[in-house]
N, C-alpha and C positions, 0 to 999 in steps of 0.2 A: 265433714270438712276434710278429714285426712285422706279420704278417697279422692276428693276433688284435687287436693294438692298432688296426689300421686299421678293422676291423669295429666295434670299440668306439667309435672316433671318429665313424664314420658314424651309429651308433645315437644317440650324444650329439647330433650335429648335427640328426638327425631330431627328437629330443625338443625341441630348441630352435627347430625350424622354420627352421633355417639351412642345411640340406643343399641342395646345388644342385638346382634343379628341372629336370624334363625340358623340352626345348625345346617351345615352344608355337607354334601356327600361327594365322593369321588375326588377328582383332581382339584375342584374348586375349594375343597376343604383346606388345602395348603395355603390359600390366600387370606384365611381368617386371621386377623390381628386384634389384640385387645383394644378396647375403646380408648381414645385419648381425651384428656380433659381439655377445656378451652385454652388454658394456659399452655399446655403442652403443644396443642395445635398451633398456637401463635408462635411458640418458640421454634417449632419445626419450620413454619412459614418464614420466619425471620432468617433462619439459617440458610434456607434455600435461596431466599431473596438476596441475602448478602453474598452468597456464593456466586449467584448470577451477576451481581454488581461488580464484585471483585474480578471475576473472570472477564467481564465486559471491559473493565478498565485495563486489564492485562492485554486483552485482544486489541483495544484501541492503541495502546502503547506499542504493541508489536506491529500493528498496521503502520504507525508513524515511522518505525524503524525500517519496515519494508519499503515504504515510499522513499525514505532517505537513501536506502541502498540503491533503489532503482535510479534515483537522480544521480548518485555518484557514478554508477555504471554508465549512464547516458553521457555524462560529462567526459569520462575517460574515453569512451568510444568516439565522441565528437572530436576530442583533441587528437586522437589517433587518426581519424579520417582526414582532418585538416592537414596533418603532417605527412601522411602517407600518400595523399593524392598527387602532389607534385613529384614525389620520388617515383611513383608508378608511371606517371606520364613521361618523365625523362627516360626511365628505363625502357619503356615501350618504344620511344623514339630511337634510342641508342641501339636497341636490338634490330629495329627496322633498318637502320643505316648499316649495321654490321652484316645483315643479310644481303644488302645491296653490294657491299664490298666483296663478300664471298662469291656472289654471282659474277661480279666483274673478274675476280681472280680465277674463276672457273672457265672464263671465256677462252676460246682458242684463237691463236694468232690468225689473222686473215690469210687465206691461201695465196701463195705467190702466183701471179698470172703467167700463163704460157704465151709468149709472144715470139714471133719469128725474128730472124736475124735482120730483116729489113727494118731500117729506121724510117718509119713513116708516121704520119699524123695519128693514125689509129693506134699504133703501138705506143706512141708517146702518151696518148690520153689514158690508155689502160694502165700504163706504168705510173702515171701521176696519181690516178685514182687509188691505186694500190698503196703508193707511198703515203697518201693522206690517211687512208684507213689504218695503215700500220702505225703511223704517228699517233693517231687518235687512240688506238688500242694501247700503245705503250704508255701514253699519258694516263689513261684510265687505270692501267695496271699499277703505275707508279703511285697515283693518288690513292688507290685502294690499299696498297701495301703500306703507305704512309699512315692512313687513317685507322687501319684495322687494329694495331696495338693499342692506340689511345682509346678506341671504342671498347675493346675488350677490358682494358683497365678500368674504364669508367663504369662499364656494366658490372664488373666485380665489386666496385665500390658501392654502387647503388643497391646491388643484391645484399651486400653486407649491411647497409643502412636499413634496408627493408626488413631484413631478418632481426635487426636490433629493435626496430619499432614493433614488430610482431611479438618479440620476446617481452618487451616492456608492457605491451597491452596484456599479454598473458599473465605476467607477474602482478600487475596492478589490479586486474579485474577478477583473477581466479579466487582469492579469498573472499571477495565481495559476492561472487556468484555462489560460492559454497554457503555463505551466511544467508544469502537471498533464498536459496533452496530450503534451508532450515527454517527460515522465517515463514515461508509459504506453507510448509508442512505444519508448523506450529499454529499458524493462523487457522488452518482447516481444523486442527484438533481443538483449539480454543472455541471456534464457532460451534463445534459439536458439544463441547462442555457447557457453553452458555445456553444452547438450546435445551440440553438435558436438564440443567438446573432450573431454567424457566418452566419447563414442562412439569417438573416436580413441584414447583411453587404454585402453579396455576390451580390445581385441584384443592390445595390447602387454602388459597385465597377464596376460592368458590365456597368452601365450607365455612370460612369466616364470614363471608358475605351473607350466607344463609342464616347465620346466627342473628337473633334479634339485636338491634342496635343498642338497646338499653342494657342487655346482657354484656355486650362487648365493652360498653363504657364503664360498667361496674368493675370489669377486669382490667381497665386501663388500656384498652385496645381502640385505636382511633383510625378512621379511614381518611386519607388525604390523597386526592388525585389518583384513585384506584389502587392506592398502596396502603397497607395497614402498618401503623406505627405506634410506638410507645410515646408517652408524653415528652420524655427527654429528646426523642428523635424529632418530634414536632418543633420543640424549642430550637434545636440545632438548625433545622431547615429554615425556620423563621429568621434566626440570627444571620445565617449565611445570605439569605435574600436581602435582608435589611442592610447588611454590610455592602453588598454589591450595589444596591440602590444609592446608598449614601456616597459611595466612591464615585459612581457615575455623576451624581449631582454635583459633587465637589469639582470634578474634572470639567464639566460643562460650565459651571460658574466661573472657574478660573480662566477658561478660554474666553468667555464673554467679557471678563474684565480686561484680558489682554487685548481683545479686539475693540475695546471701548464701547461695548454694548451692554445695556441693562439686562440683568438676569431676572426673569419673572419669579417672584417669590411663591406664587401658587403653582409652580411647575410640579407635575406629578410624573413619577417614573412609570413606564408602561406596565411594570409588574407590581405597582403599588396596590392595585385591587387584590392581587393574590396575597400580598403581605397582610392586608387588612382582614381578608377572609381567614387566613391562617391564625392571626392574632385572636380573632373571635373564637375559633375552634379551641385554641389553647386556653383562653379564659374559661370557656365552658368545661373543658377537661379538668382544669384546676379546681373549679367549683365542685365537680363530681368527686375528685380525689379528696378534697377537704371534707365533703359530706360523708365519705366512706370511712374517714378516720374516727 
C-alpha cells in the first residue's frame, strides 16, 4: 500500500509540474529552480495576475489622460485656426494692395511728346492725349501715396496680431504637447509591462490548470472565467456583480414609474445567469472549506 501511495504522489507531483527534475548539464543547469508547492504556485500566480490588473488599470487611466490631452490640443488649435484665418486673409489682401501701390509709385511719368510749332489738328490730338495720360498718372501717384502709409500701418498691426496669436498658441499647447509626449512614452512602457506580467502569469495558470480540480479545491483555489481565485475573491466578484444588477434594476424601475409604465417583476438582468453560477460555485467552495476544517 505504501508503494501505491508513493506512485500516486509522484503522479500528482508530475501533474503539478512539481516533481523533481532530472539533473541538467551545461547552460541549462542555471535554469533549475526548487519545486514550488501548490500554495506557492497560486501565490505567485495571484501576484502576477494582480500586477497585470494594476498595470492595466494604470494603462487605461493613462490612455484616458492621453485622449483628454489630445482633445484639449485639438480645441486650442481649432480656436487658433478660427481666429487666425481672417487675420491672414486681411494681411494677404493688404500686402497685395501695397504691392500695387509700390508698382504705381515706381511708374515713370509719361514722356512729353515732340510736336512741331505748327498748331494743327494732329499736334492738338497728341498734346491732349499726353495731358490725359499725365493727369491719370498723377492721380494714380497721389492715390498710391495716400494709401501706402495706411496699408503699411495696417500690415504692421496685422503682423503684430498674427504674432500674438502664434505666441498664444505656443504658450497654450506647449505644456500639453510635453505631457502628451510623456503620456505616449508611458503608454508604451505600460503596455510592455502588462504584456510581461501577463506572460509571467500564463504558465503559472497553465500549471494550476493541469492540477487535478479536487486537489485545487482542497487548497481553496477556484477557477472562474479562466481565472483562479480564492474564496474571498469569489465573494467580492459576486457582491460587485449583484450590486451592479440591483442598481440597474432600481434605475429601470424608477424610470418605468416616472413614465407611468408597469415594471415586470420577473425582469432578469442580462448578467443574472453569471451571478447564479457564481453563487453556486461559492456554495460549493464553502462546503469544501467547512469539510476541511
